[in-house]
N, CA, C and O of each residue as an XYZ file, in Angstrom:
632
protein
N     103.825    152.215     90.697
C     104.863    151.802     90.555
C     104.283    150.493     92.453
O     103.280    150.605     93.157
N     104.937    149.932     92.521
C     104.741    148.216     93.458
C     104.991    149.118     95.059
O     104.062    149.423     95.808
N     106.372    149.405     95.303
C     106.565    149.684     96.524
C     106.817    152.025     96.190
O     107.238    152.734     95.276
N     106.235    152.246     97.590
C     106.399    153.393     97.834
C     107.408    153.967     99.107
O     108.139    153.132     99.639
N     107.440    155.067     99.487
C     107.789    155.062    100.663
C     107.654    156.369    101.600
O     107.914    156.682    102.762
N     107.293    156.753    100.847
C     105.883    157.654    100.717
C     104.912    158.122    101.604
O     105.446    158.869    102.424
N     103.805    158.009    101.774
C     103.098    158.060    102.714
C     101.841    158.480    102.583
O     101.231    157.848    103.446
N     100.896    159.342    101.879
C     100.125    160.163    101.762
C      98.906    159.615    103.380
O      98.100    158.686    103.424
N      99.177    160.396    104.207
C      97.432    160.183    105.169
C      96.751    161.759    104.998
O      97.290    162.866    104.994
N      95.215    161.307    104.848
C      94.261    161.959    104.651
C      94.083    161.593    106.323
O      94.244    160.620    107.059
N      93.491    163.512    106.464
C      93.039    164.292    107.400
C      91.631    164.444    107.509
O      90.916    165.163    106.811
N      91.289    163.680    108.473
C      90.069    164.684    108.080
C      89.294    166.339    108.940
O      89.011    166.384    110.137
N      89.104    167.496    107.969
C      89.222    168.387    107.547
C      89.509    169.170    107.782
O      88.983    170.218    108.157
N      91.331    168.527    107.452
C      91.781    169.463    106.792
C      92.044    169.604    105.368
O      91.954    168.588    104.678
N      92.344    170.666    104.845
C      92.809    170.852    103.268
C      93.636    169.958    101.966
O      93.350    169.427    100.893
N      94.590    170.140    102.662
C      95.771    168.868    101.921
C      96.831    167.630    103.158
O      97.382    167.742    104.253
N      96.692    166.884    102.454
C      97.096    165.380    102.786
C      97.529    165.869    102.667
O      97.765    166.697    101.788
N      98.379    165.177    104.822
C     100.381    164.782    105.576
C     100.916    164.011    104.394
O     100.418    163.110    103.721
N     102.373    164.791    104.329
C     103.015    163.899    103.417
C     104.120    163.058    104.476
O     104.387    163.946    105.286
N     104.745    162.073    104.817
C     105.399    161.563    105.950
C     106.575    161.078    105.068
O     106.738    160.533    103.976
N     107.408    161.618    106.235
C     109.326    161.110    105.778
C     109.316    160.123    105.287
O     108.168    159.682    105.338
N     109.989    159.443    104.788
C     110.421    157.775    104.403
C     111.371    158.379    105.510
O     111.716    159.362    106.167
N     111.554    156.835    105.169
C     112.796    155.764    106.188
C     114.425    156.255    105.469
O     114.553    155.756    104.351
N     115.198    156.801    105.745
C     116.958    156.932    105.528
C     117.171    155.483    105.534
O     116.836    154.556    106.272
N     118.120    155.663    104.015
C     118.360    154.587    103.814
C     120.484    154.903    104.009
O     121.099    155.810    103.448
N     120.848    154.269    104.565
C     122.313    153.974    104.770
C     122.987    152.616    105.188
O     122.510    151.523    104.884
N     123.535    152.698    105.532
C     124.183    151.144    105.926
C     123.883    150.362    107.455
O     124.336    150.715    108.543
N     122.981    149.197    107.172
C     122.412    148.583    108.062
C     123.790    148.369    109.938
O     124.873    147.795    109.826
N     123.508    148.717    110.743
C     124.419    148.613    111.722
C     124.478    146.881    112.086
O     125.273    146.375    112.878
N     123.807    146.407    111.580
C     123.588    144.985    112.572
C     124.648    144.124    111.207
O     125.876    144.212    111.193
N     124.091    143.587    110.495
C     124.781    143.236    108.947
C     125.412    143.882    108.010
O     125.705    143.145    107.069
N     125.814    145.213    107.866
C     126.053    146.074    107.237
C     125.372    146.357    106.299
O     125.420    147.577    106.138
N     124.451    145.646    105.230
C     124.336    145.512    103.516
C     124.119    147.128    103.574
O     124.774    147.931    104.237
N     122.832    147.433    102.547
C     123.478    148.174    102.303
C     121.588    148.542    102.147
O     121.088    147.657    101.454
N     120.290    149.815    102.717
C     119.547    149.726    102.695
C     118.275    150.515    103.510
O     118.468    151.577    104.101
N     117.049    149.893    103.459
C     115.735    150.924    104.420
C     115.945    151.408    105.831
O     114.801    151.397    106.286
N     116.853    151.878    106.904
C     117.131    152.021    108.579
C     116.471    152.485    108.811
O     116.431    153.715    108.775
N     114.716    151.011    109.540
C     113.977    151.430    109.920
C     113.552    151.472    111.136
O     112.549    152.083    111.505
N     114.795    150.386    112.292
C     114.282    149.525    113.174
C     115.560    150.438    113.736
O     116.231    151.245    113.093
N     115.728    149.928    115.622
C     117.120    150.100    116.835
C     116.816    152.179    115.981
O     117.718    152.555    115.232
N     115.686    153.120    116.211
C     115.766    154.277    116.318
C     117.213    153.978    114.664
O     118.422    154.201    114.728
N     116.542    153.526    113.632
C     116.790    154.293    112.354
C     118.592    153.579    112.005
O     119.490    153.822    111.199
N     118.434    152.892    112.827
C     120.225    152.502    112.359
C     119.900    150.191    112.205
O     120.954    149.593    111.991
N     119.228    149.710    112.265
C     118.439    148.576    111.337
C     118.282    148.436    110.371
O     117.457    149.292    110.052
N     118.570    147.778    109.418
C     117.590    147.227    108.540
C     116.025    146.414    108.009
O     115.584    145.905    109.038
N     115.331    146.197    107.169
C     114.575    145.377    107.259
C     114.460    144.215    107.712
O     113.669    143.535    108.367
N     115.839    144.113    107.004
C     115.993    141.385    107.582
C     115.491    141.386    108.472
O     115.418    142.211    109.384
N     114.799    139.822    108.210
C     114.508    139.354    109.258
C     115.299    139.929    110.276
O     114.906    140.994    110.753
N     117.098    139.054    111.000
C     118.465    138.861    111.034
C     118.533    140.417    112.108
O     118.665    140.187    113.310
N     118.462    141.653    111.755
C     117.659    143.037    112.007
C     116.892    143.138    112.673
O     116.741    143.854    113.664
N     116.241    142.348    112.156
C     115.051    142.879    112.685
C     115.117    142.195    114.098
O     115.168    142.948    115.071
N     115.122    140.199    114.394
C     115.234    140.310    115.710
C     116.020    140.605    116.203
O     115.825    140.601    117.419
N     117.530    141.100    115.736
C     118.676    141.929    116.440
C     117.835    142.761    116.892
O     117.214    141.978    117.610
N     117.063    144.244    117.109
C     116.781    145.456    117.340
C     115.849    145.309    118.062
O     115.602    146.099    118.973
N     114.839    143.815    117.690
C     113.808    143.179    119.123
C     114.548    143.345    120.377
O     113.885    143.776    121.320
N     115.630    143.124    120.554
C     116.188    142.680    120.865
C     117.168    143.286    122.108
O     117.463    142.900    123.239
N     117.558    144.634    121.129
C     117.953    145.922    121.620
C     117.602    147.038    122.548
O     118.117    147.733    123.424
N     115.561    146.728    121.423
C     115.424    147.333    122.907
C     114.585    146.677    123.518
O     113.663    147.447    123.787
N     114.307    145.333    124.025
C     113.836    144.387    125.542
C     115.202    145.314    126.345
O     115.289    146.101    127.288
N     115.975    144.799    125.527
C     117.275    145.088    126.927
C     116.948    146.834    127.540
O     116.664    147.182    128.687
N     117.127    147.728    126.232
C     116.447    149.281    126.294
C     116.047    149.782    128.079
O     116.545    150.200    129.124
N     114.452    149.249    127.255
C     113.299    149.040    127.936
C     113.839    148.591    129.086
O     113.853    149.371    130.038
N     114.404    147.226    129.244
C     114.751    146.329    131.157
C     115.827    147.544    131.434
O     114.752    148.097    131.668
N     116.486    148.159    131.566
C     117.319    149.245    131.627
C     117.027    150.554    132.238
O     117.612    151.366    132.954
N     115.798    150.415    131.618
C     114.162    152.664    132.066
C     115.209    152.428    130.593
O     116.372    152.035    130.683
N     114.680    152.680    129.578
C     115.007    153.119    128.349
C     114.443    153.681    127.762
O     113.359    153.597    128.339
N     114.196    154.676    126.404
C     112.724    154.726    125.864
C     112.555    153.458    125.274
O     113.335    152.505    125.269
N     111.049    153.608    124.607
C     110.650    152.209    123.128
C     110.922    153.617    122.304
O     110.822    154.830    122.487
N     111.405    152.513    121.091
C     110.772    153.239    119.544
C     109.929    153.114    118.514
O     109.408    152.082    118.090
N     109.771    154.684    117.969
C     108.699    154.632    118.135
C     108.364    152.994    116.809
O     107.474    152.149    116.903
N     109.351    153.097    115.844
C     108.333    152.424    115.055
C     109.630    150.443    115.647
O     110.629    149.740    115.491
N     107.861    150.819    116.570
C     109.484    148.193    117.227
C     108.636    147.433    115.204
O     107.877    147.966    114.395
N     109.391    145.963    115.230
C     109.453    145.562    115.204
C     107.989    144.387    114.454
O     107.281    143.788    115.264
N     107.789    144.256    113.268
C     106.317    142.565    114.031
C     107.019    141.984    112.739
O     107.769    142.596    111.979
N     106.617    140.696    112.661
C     106.754    139.217    111.796
C     105.282    138.736    112.088
O     104.288    139.106    112.713
N     105.889    137.254    110.934
C     104.391    137.043    110.827
C     103.974    135.672    111.074
O     104.261    134.676    110.410
N     103.083    135.780    112.375
C     102.851    134.412    113.205
C     101.998    133.619    112.137
O     102.209    132.470    111.747
N     100.750    134.683    111.656
C     100.140    133.188    111.034
C     100.059    133.659    109.595
O      99.511    134.714    109.275
N     100.601    132.870    108.793
C      99.769    132.703    107.551
C      98.598    132.585    106.930
O      97.693    131.759    107.049
N      98.763    133.724    106.102
C      97.241    133.215    105.339
C      97.182    132.963    104.150
O      96.994    131.812    103.756
N      97.260    133.501    103.723
C      98.551    132.774    101.589
C     100.000    133.412    101.456
O     100.679    134.359    101.853
N     100.033    132.463    100.771
C     101.282    132.910    100.228
C     100.861    133.224     99.252
O      99.855    132.608     98.899
N     101.564    134.675     98.018
C     100.771    135.057     97.229
C     101.892    134.211     96.099
O     101.651    133.298     95.309
N     103.556    135.149     96.490
C     104.878    134.757     95.292
C     105.973    134.610     95.971
O     106.401    133.975     96.935
N     106.199    135.121     95.455
C     108.039    134.346     95.237
C     108.702    135.152     94.904
O     108.240    135.634     93.870
N     110.641    136.175     95.548
C     111.764    136.426     95.353
C     112.155    135.759     95.451
O     111.736    134.696     95.908
N     113.552    136.122     94.933
C     115.195    135.991     95.155
C     115.770    136.897     96.610
O     116.115    136.711     97.777
N     115.572    138.061     95.511
C     116.324    139.532     96.419
C     116.135    140.942     96.499
O     117.269    141.288     96.169
N     115.736    141.627     96.629
C     115.162    142.647     97.169
C     115.425    143.848     95.861
O     116.430    144.531     95.663
N     113.578    143.789     94.754
C     115.031    145.086     94.651
C     115.414    145.987     94.195
O     116.087    146.318     93.219
N     114.546    146.735     95.619
C     115.518    147.824     96.296
C     116.497    148.441     96.679
O     116.728    149.650     96.678
N     117.225    147.379     97.095
C     118.881    147.243     97.758
C     119.070    146.463     96.488
O     119.288    145.271     96.704
N     119.039    146.883     94.966
C     120.049    146.832     93.664
C     120.403    147.713     93.378
O     119.902    148.681     92.805
N     121.524    147.449     93.823
C     120.862    149.499     92.558
C     122.526    148.617     91.434
O     123.146    147.561     91.566
N     122.628    149.857     90.388
C     123.272    149.352     88.968
C     123.789    148.162     88.274
O     123.285    147.676     87.261
N     125.001    147.656     88.992
C     125.497    146.798     88.418
C     125.075    145.322     89.946
O     125.648    144.742     90.869
N     124.560    145.350     89.689
C     123.850    144.592     91.144
C     122.505    143.964     89.800
O     122.404    142.822     89.351
N     121.843    144.916     89.541
C     120.708    144.593     88.681
C     120.711    143.776     87.625
O     119.909    142.939     87.209
N     121.785    144.176     87.252
C     122.402    143.021     86.525
C     123.479    142.402     86.225
O     123.967    142.472     85.097
N     123.893    141.852     86.993
C     125.212    140.927     87.046
C     124.552    139.883     88.008
O     123.597    140.206     88.716
N     125.181    138.400     88.016
C     124.742    137.517     89.166
C     125.010    138.195     90.382
O     125.985    138.881     90.687
N     123.781    137.837     91.168
C     123.967    137.997     92.399
C     125.217    137.386     94.048
O     124.946    136.185     94.049
N     125.842    137.505     94.758
C     126.502    136.670     95.300
C     125.873    136.048     96.045
O     124.671    136.032     95.780
N     126.363    135.176     97.418
C     124.821    134.580     98.046
C     124.432    134.814     99.183
O     123.453    134.470     99.846
N     125.634    135.681     99.412
C     125.454    137.032    100.708
C     124.025    137.591    100.027
O     123.057    137.428    100.770
N     123.726    138.243     98.697
C     122.786    139.543     98.264
C     121.489    138.924     98.764
O     120.648    139.679     99.252
N     121.167    137.166     98.661
C     120.268    136.666     97.731
C     119.447    136.184     99.311
O     119.857    135.659    100.346
N     117.924    136.749     98.769
C     117.503    135.360    100.312
C     116.570    135.857     99.927
O     116.403    137.049     99.673
N     115.379    134.443     99.778
C     114.778    133.329     99.480
C     112.668    134.230    100.891
O     112.459    134.123    102.099
N     112.225    134.577    100.322
C     111.017    135.480    100.353
C     109.846    135.416     99.941
O     109.576    135.600     98.754
N     109.183    135.215    100.615
C     107.489    134.597    100.297
C     106.793    136.336    100.232
O     107.334    137.122    101.010
N     106.011    136.719     99.624
C     104.758    137.492     99.848
C     103.644    136.740    100.460
O     103.363    135.568    100.210
N     102.929    137.664    101.432
C     102.869    136.605    102.469
C     101.975    137.543    103.336
O     102.178    138.436    104.158
N     100.388    136.648    102.517
C      99.175    137.278    103.795
C      98.730    136.872    105.238
O      98.181    135.867    105.688
N      99.094    137.823    105.688
C      99.495    137.032    107.004
C      98.427    137.238    108.640
O      97.221    137.122    108.426
N      98.673    137.410    109.564
C      98.492    137.919    110.713
C     100.505    138.528    111.630
O     100.998    137.890    112.561
N     100.977    139.404    111.188
C     101.845    140.326    111.695
C     101.649    140.880    113.414
O     100.678    141.621    113.566
N     102.476    140.584    114.683
C     102.638    141.102    115.923
C     104.398    141.571    116.191
O     105.525    141.674    115.707
N     103.740    141.693    117.071
C     105.506    142.030    118.281
C     105.970    140.746    118.072
O     106.915    140.365    117.381
N     104.948    139.933    118.965
C     105.314    138.717    119.348
C     104.439    138.030    119.082
O     103.690    138.461    118.205
N     103.972    136.071    119.956
C     102.771    135.762    120.080
C     101.770    136.099    121.054
O     100.907    135.271    121.343
N     101.799    137.147    121.547
C     100.887    137.132    121.873
C     100.416    138.748    121.772
O      99.639    139.508    122.351
N     100.853    138.764    121.272
C     100.124    140.120    120.264
C      98.496    139.814    119.118
O      98.419    139.400    117.961
N      97.534    140.197    119.998
C      96.808    139.818    118.976
C      96.650    140.860    117.530
O      96.092    140.601    116.464
N      97.038    141.532    117.764
C      98.377    141.250    116.398
C      97.257    142.226    113.769
O      96.617    143.265    113.601
N      97.371    141.917    113.458
C      97.152    142.395    113.008
C      97.473    142.292    110.737
O      98.410    142.791    110.115
N      96.077    141.338    110.077
C      96.367    141.186    108.802
C      97.423    142.589    107.687
O      97.290    143.812    107.721
N      98.358    141.771    106.857
C      99.335    143.073    105.991
C      98.508    141.840    105.641
O      97.615    141.189    106.185
N      99.409    141.791    104.135
C     100.391    141.592    103.177
C     102.110    141.959    103.067
O     102.340    142.986    102.429
N     102.876    141.498    103.416
C     104.876    141.601    102.458
C     105.700    140.905    102.571
O     105.718    140.031    103.437
N     106.376    141.050    101.944
C     107.281    140.207    101.694
C     108.149    140.092    103.343
O     108.587    140.998    104.052
N     108.152    138.632    103.536
C     108.672    137.857    104.788
C     109.737    136.967    104.071
O     109.504    136.303    103.061
N     111.166    137.054    104.847
C     111.985    136.102    105.012
C     111.658    134.422    104.921
O     110.852    134.082    105.787
N     111.938    133.756    104.395
C     111.817    131.734    104.846
C     111.983    131.425    106.451
O     111.309    130.548    106.991
N     112.902    132.190    107.136
C     113.689    131.640    107.860
C     112.532    131.710    108.801
O     112.140    130.696    109.378
N     111.707    133.438    109.055
C     111.408    134.435    109.606
C     109.415    133.408    109.896
O     108.901    133.182    110.992
N     108.699    132.970    108.212
C     108.486    131.760    108.286
C     107.922    130.541    109.702
O     106.987    130.261    110.452
N     109.567    130.108    109.233
C     109.832    128.499    109.980
C     109.736    128.519    111.372
O     109.249    127.545    111.947
N     110.366    130.068    112.363
C     110.847    130.759    113.522
C     108.873    130.317    113.761
O     108.157    129.457    114.275
N     108.775    131.685    112.924
C     107.596    131.832    113.449
C     106.028    130.566    113.296
O     105.231    130.449    114.226
N     105.957    130.157    112.616
C     104.362    129.795    111.707
C     104.885    128.348    111.754
O     104.104    127.405    111.877
N     105.993    128.213    111.671
C     105.831    126.362    111.963
C     106.475    125.927    110.913
O     106.765    126.463    109.844
N     106.756    124.368    111.569
C     106.899    124.047    109.602
C     105.992    123.144    108.242
O     106.194    122.912    107.050
N     104.672    122.768    109.503
C     103.731    122.144    108.962
C     102.782    122.931    108.672
O     101.878    122.313    108.111
N     102.493    124.417    108.843
C     101.873    125.510    108.506
C     102.948    126.275    107.196
O     102.638    126.487    106.024
N     103.847    126.476    107.672
C     104.292    126.352    106.147
C     104.209    125.873    104.348
O     103.941    126.175    103.185
N     104.711    124.850    105.372
C     104.435    123.703    104.061
C     102.885    123.756    103.246
O     102.566    123.809    102.058
N     102.151    123.714    104.480
C     101.452    123.332    103.727
C     100.466    125.113    102.938
O      99.656    125.165    102.012
N     101.158    126.541    104.018
C     100.804    126.923    102.315
C     101.411    127.611    100.751
O     101.088    128.267     99.760
N     102.462    126.928    101.389
C     103.842    126.974    100.197
C     103.243    125.562     98.961
O     103.914    125.408     97.941
N     102.397    124.943     99.121
C     101.778    123.720     99.038
C     100.591    124.185     97.438
O     100.491    123.999     96.225
N      99.539    125.283     99.291
C      98.855    126.043     98.062
C      98.930    127.022     97.003
O      98.216    127.344     96.053
N     100.106    127.410     97.518
C     100.611    128.377     96.556
C     101.507    128.134     95.452
O     101.798    128.902     94.535
N     102.218    126.028     95.837
C     102.141    126.437     94.544
C     101.272    125.358     93.161
O     101.531    125.169     91.972
N     100.204    124.866     94.077
C      99.337    124.723     93.262
C      98.569    125.167     92.279
O      98.095    124.563     91.317
N      98.420    127.177     92.865
C      97.649    127.947     92.579
C      98.609    128.525     91.016
O      98.156    129.070     90.009
N      99.989    128.153     91.339
C     100.864    128.325     90.208
C     100.659    128.335     89.345
O     100.436    129.360     88.702
N     100.632    126.995     88.837
C     100.186    126.240     88.673
C      99.873    126.480     86.657
O      99.266    125.620     86.019
């Protein structure tokens, strides 16, 4: 199975591994799509525009003296390599949506990107591989770096 929302962690000295609860699914408070609710205290999904909204909400709450979120959105700021491409998130497609033509609102051009991710450009970040929307790559990595990475991807795919 390519994706799994149940993560297992080994604890040194423990006889069994600890199973972490999956993120809930439901209707996103920002885009109203149905999906995994990961950000803004489990009310917003993982789409780029929703992560940006969750970040703005978090920054406002912290400025007003409120508490921080357990899960903070992280963004791609440096592209190491583009590995794949897709037009829709299969986790969001159920029943008829998997079999029928998708509406424009249900499509989102994403690239499987190995890169450096962080909360903002001042964060040293970490290397990860994940599906990233084209808009996020363009906004955070710049047009020139994005075009170079996509050219290398298209060349390798031939």
